[in-house]
C-alpha positions, 0 to 999 in steps of 0.5 A: 530504498533499503527495504524495497531492495530486501522485499525484492531479493526476498521475492527472488529467493522465495521464487528460486525455492519454490516457483509458487504464487501461493508462497510468495502471498503467505508472506504478505499474509503473514504481514497483513493478518499481524497488523490487525489486531495492532491496529485496534490499539494502534490509534489509542497509543499514537493519539496518547504518546510521542508520535516521534518516539513511536516512528523511531520504536517502528524503525528499531524494530523492522530493522531487528527483524531484517538482521534476524532474516540475514543470521538466518541465511548466512547460518544457512538456516534460512526457510520459507516459513522463517520469512513468515514468522519475521513478515508478522512479527515486522507487521504487527509494529509497522501499523503503529509506525505507519499511523504515527507518520500519517497523523504527524503530517497534519501538525507540520503542514497547512492544510492547504498543502495537504495534497502536495505534501502526501504527493512529496510522499509518493515521491520519496516511496516512487523513488525508491521503488526505481532504486530498489529494486533495480539495484537489488535486481543487480546486485544479487547475483553478486552478492546474494541476499545477505550483502543486499541485507547489509545495505538495508541495515546501513539505510536503516541507520541513516533514516534512524538518526535523520529521524532522530535529530528531526523536530516532530510536534505533537498536537495539543491533546483535549483535557483528559476525563475523570477517572469517573467518566472514562470511556469502557475500552470497548468504547475508545477501541471502536471510537475511530470507526463509529466516528466514520460511520455517523459521517455518510460522505467518510462512510462512502469514501471508506467503502470506495477505498475498502473496494479499490483496495480488494481488487487491487490487491487480489490483481498485485499479488499475482503480478510478481509471480505471473512475470517471473513465469511468463519471462522464466524467472529473469530477475531482470525482466522484474527489475524492470517492470518495478523500475517502470512502476517508480518512474510513472510513480515518481513523475506523477507525484512531482506533477502533483507537488507542482501543482498541487492536485485538483480543487475538487479532491474526490475527482483527483480520487476516481479519476486515478482509480478509473486510470489506474484500472485501464492502465492495469487492464493493458498490463495484464493483456501484456506478455513482454517488456515492451508492454509491461513497462509503458503500461506500469508507467501509465498505471503508477502514474495515476496512484500519487494523484488517487493517494494524495487527494484521498490523503487530503480529503482524510486530514482535513475532514478529521482533527490532528488530536483524533487522527490516530483513532479515525486513520486506525479504523480506516487502516483496519477496514482497508487490512481487512480488505487486503488480507481477504484478496491476498488469501484469495490470491495465491490458490485461486492463481496456483489452483484455479486459474493456472490449471485451467489454461494449461488443461483447456478448462476455460481456455476458449478461442478469445482467451487463448488469443488474448493470454496465451497458453503458457505459463502466466498466461492464467494469472494473467486472466486474473490480473486483468479481471481484477483491473476491469474491477478498478474501473467499475470501482471508479465508476461506482463512485462517479455516481455516489450522491455522498462522495459528491458532497466532498465536490460541494464542501472544496467549493465553499470552503474557506477555513481550515476548521470546516468539516465536510458536509454530513460530519457531526 
């Protein structure tokens, strides 16, 4: 909750300083770029070291980064490039923390409850998106960025103490080879990717998710500047849309937590992608809260289904002892896809779509009727095209023969150790 408050407040502060989609996108770019080199080693670290200690370390680094931003703002020295640097430092340690968390779930939760457990995690995530932006949007005019950072640091302390008291078991590691049999470092670093590429079903799931990530993040990067541009920089409007995302996410996560998700989990993944894409297309066509809020609720309703089913597929397809390296490899692919989207999003919005709609270069009557010609209309077109891409990715997945093998695996699975078809 505290981190969402700070990120929301930083979004408002950055927009006040620049009114640039590129400036906002660069914060995400720096956060993600720094994760890529870390991810190369993160899997090895997570599989070899105490995962609880790694999560505590990640919390500590994030708290220090937040302190730095707060100090710079209090001393009136905070500049945009400071946020880029802090985001890069925080991102480099964040990936180890996330992988340690993901890999810990498989040794805490029974396999039959993977989908439900992932959905409960989504409840926490989306619940924070309701409370965090709503509080930040209300408090920002009164206490400013420094006050919100103070709240964030308090929540860091609570989270740190909670995790410190929690028992987090480590999986039993296989016997280590003698020094004469030790693999070269390059083979150790590429173990996860090689493991995935040898298995057609996991490879297809990785490709599906990477394509979805690229199309989603390309649109998501311009969503906040689009809303701010179309609402005249109204923080309450942006907070309302963010809260709507949380409402939909919590509702979807609670439903999956109670239901347990579909038996054929790949259908949950594809259905969630399709539903999210269609809802986001409606969001892109909207110009005000009466359209944005229900469309955002509908969109977010699909992500717990998508994410929990996809997470369960990965968890049940990979043994706990090597999950750090496998999850690291898939995260690296997702990061590259997301980073490519973020790199493209800001310049496309600021230099192509927005100017084109203002000058009439692409403002044909059909597009003008749908999106208008005011500020933010070009970003709305871009967002809607990306949402259409999500729909097309889901349709491609429905006809992929290797993804259908997950359905067969769900029908015949009877033991926790049984791999998916194609797994060596």
